[in-house]
C-alpha positions as CSV (number, residue, x, y, z in Angstrom):
1,M,121.4,140.2,92.4
2,S,120.2,138.3,95.4
3,E,117.3,135.9,95.1
4,S,113.8,136.7,96.4
5,I,113.1,135.2,99.7
6,L,109.5,134.3,98.8
7,T,110.5,132.8,95.4
8,S,113.3,130.7,96.9
9,V,111.1,129.3,99.7
10,K,108.3,128.5,97.2
11,K,110.8,126.7,95.1
12,I,111.9,124.5,98.0
13,L,108.2,123.8,98.8
14,G,107.7,122.7,95.2
15,I,105.4,125.7,94.3
16,D,105.9,127.3,90.9
17,D,106.9,130.9,91.0
18,G,104.0,132.0,89.0
19,Y,101.4,130.2,91.2
20,V,100.5,132.9,93.7
21,V,97.5,131.2,95.5
22,F,99.6,130.2,98.5
23,D,101.7,133.4,98.7
24,V,99.8,134.8,101.7
25,D,100.2,131.6,103.6
26,V,103.9,131.1,102.8
27,T,104.6,134.8,103.6
28,L,102.9,134.4,107.0
29,H,105.1,131.4,107.8
30,I,108.3,133.1,106.6
31,N,107.6,136.1,108.8
32,S,107.0,133.8,111.7
33,V,110.4,132.3,111.2
34,F,112.0,135.7,110.9
35,S,110.5,136.5,114.3
36,T,112.1,133.5,115.8
37,L,115.5,134.5,114.2
38,Q,115.1,138.0,115.6
39,Q,114.6,136.5,119.1
40,L,117.8,134.4,118.6
41,G,119.6,137.7,117.8
42,I,120.0,137.0,114.1
43,G,119.0,139.6,111.5
44,P,118.1,143.2,112.0
45,A,117.6,144.2,115.7
46,E,114.3,145.8,114.9
47,G,113.1,142.6,113.2
48,F,112.4,141.8,109.6
49,A,109.3,140.9,107.5
50,I,108.4,140.4,103.9
51,E,105.2,141.4,102.1
52,D,105.8,140.1,98.6
53,D,108.5,138.7,96.3
54,T,110.6,141.9,96.3
55,A,112.5,141.3,99.6
56,T,115.8,139.5,99.0
57,W,118.1,137.4,101.1
58,D,120.6,140.3,101.0
59,D,118.0,142.6,102.5
60,F,117.9,140.2,105.5
61,L,121.5,139.0,105.7
62,D,123.2,142.2,104.6
63,G,125.8,140.1,102.8
64,S,126.9,138.3,105.9
65,L,128.3,135.0,104.7
66,P,128.5,133.3,108.1
67,F,124.7,133.4,108.3
68,N,124.0,131.8,104.9
69,A,122.5,128.8,106.8
70,V,119.6,131.1,107.5
71,K,118.3,130.3,104.1
72,T,118.1,126.6,104.8
73,Y,116.7,127.2,108.3
74,V,113.9,129.4,107.0
75,C,113.0,126.9,104.3
76,L,112.9,123.9,106.7
77,R,110.8,125.7,109.3
78,V,108.4,126.9,106.6
79,K,108.2,123.4,105.2
80,L,107.2,122.1,108.7
81,L,104.6,124.8,109.1
82,F,103.1,124.9,105.6
83,D,103.5,121.3,104.3
84,P,104.6,118.9,107.0
85,P,105.8,115.5,105.9
86,T,103.4,112.6,106.5
87,T,105.8,110.3,108.3
88,S,107.1,110.9,111.8
89,Y,110.6,109.8,110.7
90,F,110.8,112.6,108.1
91,I,109.4,115.1,110.5
92,E,111.9,114.1,113.1
93,A,114.8,114.3,110.6
94,I,113.8,117.9,109.7
95,E,113.4,118.9,113.3
96,K,116.9,117.6,114.1
97,Q,118.3,119.7,111.2
98,V,116.4,122.7,112.4
99,K,117.8,122.3,116.0
100,E,121.3,121.9,114.6
101,L,121.0,125.0,112.4
102,E,119.7,127.0,115.4
103,W,122.7,125.9,117.4
104,R,125.1,126.7,114.6
105,L,123.6,130.1,113.8
106,N,123.6,131.0,117.5
107,S,127.2,130.0,117.8
108,V,128.2,132.2,114.8
109,R,126.2,135.1,116.3
110,E,128.0,134.7,119.6
111,E,131.4,134.6,117.9
112,T,130.7,137.7,115.8
113,E,128.3,139.8,118.0
114,W,129.0,138.8,121.6
115,T,128.3,141.4,124.2
116,E,129.1,141.0,127.9
117,P,126.1,140.2,130.1
118,V,124.9,143.0,132.3
119,E,124.7,142.3,136.0
120,V,121.4,143.1,137.7
């Protein structure tokens, strides 16, 4: 069974699974990141959103192993939105990781789902 998206992101943020006070905030940020991924061409074409802890990574990734970095990407982006580090060095390090993951995920997408551009 695949892990819950909300539960795994909360774990990375250091929030206990049973502590639900921040669930609405974290869910909002997760959905924002899924919107960015959809714009990058990653995930379901119609988009993806979670409402609670029932949505799993398999629901989003559909078992696609080349896109496993999505999990780290979502967690890092939510960390920056929900609980940003206090030092600029740490923020910069996370932002660099996010940029690299965006590039790598986009490269994988282009290798596996490339379509020829349409001339206008």
